[in-house]
N, C-alpha and C positions, 0 to 999 in steps of 0.2 A: 923288228918283230916283237910283239908283246906276248908275254906268257900269262897275262891276267885272264881269269875266266870271266865269261859273261855273267852278268848279275843273275840270270835266270837258269844257270846250268843245273841239270838234274844232279841230285846229290846234296842240294842245298834246300834249306827252308828259309822263310823270311828272316828269322832271327840271325841266320848266318851272314846276312848282308851287313850287320853291324860289326865294328872292329872287335876282334876276338880277345877275350880276357876272362879270367875267373870272376872278376867283379861284374862284368857283363852277364855272365851266366847266372851268377847268384841273384843279380837284380831281375833278370828275366824270370827266374823261378819264383822269387818272392812276388813279383808283379803279377805273374800268372795265377798264383794262389789268391792274391788280393782281388784280382779281377773276377775270379770265380766266386769268391765270397760276397763281393758287392752285387754281382749278377743274381746270386741266389736270393737276395732280398727283394728282387722283382718277383713277387709271388702272387698268384691268383688262386684262391681256393676252388676246388672242383667238387661240386655237390656229389655226395656219395663216395668220395675217395679221401683217404687220409693223406694223400700226396697232392701238393699244389702244383700248378704249372709255374715254372720258374725260368729265369734266364740262365740258370746254372749250367744246364746242358749245352746251351749255345756257347757260353764262355769256355767251358772245358774243351769242347771240340775245336774252338778257335785257338785256344792255348796249345793244344796238341799239334795242330797243323802248323801253327806259326813258329813254335819252339822246337819241334821235332820230338821223336819218341822219348829220348832220355830226359831232356829238360821238361817236356810236357808231363811225363810221369812224375818227376820230382815235384813239379808245381802242384799237381793234384794230390800227391802224397803229403806235401806240406799242408795243403788245404784240409785234408782228412785228419791228419794228426793234430793240427791246431784246433780243429773243430771238436775232436774227441777230448782234447785237453781242456776245453771250455770256452774257446773263442766263439762268440755267438754269431757265426756267419754261415751256418747251414740255412736251409730254407726257412723263412719266417723268423730269423734270429735264433734258430735252434742250435744246440751243440750236444755233444755226447754221442755214444754209439747205440743208445737204447731206442732211438726212433725207428718206426717201421719203415721209414724211407732211407735208412742208412745203406741199404743194399745198392741204391742208386749211386750213392757217393763212391762205393767200392767199384761199381761199374764204370764210373768216370775215370778212375785210375787206368783201367785196362783200355778203355776207349781212347783216352788221350794218347797212350803209347801206340795203339794201332793206327790211328789217323796220322800221328806224327811220322810213323814209319812209311806210310803210304805217301805222305807229302814229300818226304825225302826222295821218293821215286817219281816225283812230278805229278802226283794225283791232285794237287791243288791248283794246277795251272790252267785247266779248261773247265768250262761249265759242266759238262757231262761227267768228267772224272771227279770233280769236286762234289757233285750231287751224290755220286756213288760212295765216295769217302764219308760224307756226312751221314748217309743212311746206314752204312756199316757201323759207324761210331754209335749211332743211336740204337741200333740193334744190339750191340754189345752192352750198352747201359741197361737195356730192358732184360737182356739175358741173365744179368746178375740181379737187377733190382726187383723184378717181378717175383721170382722164387723166394727172395729174401722177404718181400712183403707178405707172401703167402705164409711163410714160416713165422715171421715176427707178429703178424696180426691174427694168426690162427685161422686163416682163410683157406678155402680150397684153391687149387691152382686156377680154375676157371673164374672164380670170384676175384682173384688177384689180377688176372688179365683184364677183367671188366672194370676194376677199380684203378689199376695201376698202369695200364697200357692203352686200352681203347680210347679213353677220353683225351689222350695226349697226342694222338696221331696228327690231327690237323695243326696243332701248335708246333709240332716237330717238323712238319712239312714247311711251315713258315720260317722256322729257324734255319732249316737246310737251305731254303731259298735265299735267305739273307747271306749265309756263308757263300753260296754259289755266286752271289753278286759281289761280295767283298774280296775273296781270295784271288780269283783270276784277274780281277780288276787291279788289285795291288801289284801283281806280277807284270801286267801290261804297262802300268805306269812306270815301274822300275825299268822295264825294257826300253822306254823312251829316253832314259837318262843318257 
């Protein structure tokens, strides 16, 4: 009789399937920060908005679900702190806390922890639950980013919604669809082992 748990048992995230160690956890946190920084460089300007469409949100939500709440939060905290300290890995090679889009970076911290906590409860195992998890994560990012944009840019809240939310909805739906394809598929492949 074996006491080993199945690779897809609830309570685990994808990163938990690697042999446990502090070195692993540190590498995952640094890797998550770097992945987010690299993905932020995939940026497309949006006419009329000071905020570009980037791969940063996709990476941050993937980091959170794959690493779990704690490591995901730490990865995004490292990303934010290093960016504030001058590492040019915010969107379009930016750094510092002065950008009007910095609220989205703060939202990434909370979103990564939320989706990581949900993933630990199995929310990344099926298409429908993964879609809900990604949409919740994106909503958290906007809940912090849009008011910060309004404040930092001196816009009304409705203008901030028009410039910092509405133009991004289609792109976020595409990003969520990618995650919906990736995460449950990864678990299914691991189940076949």
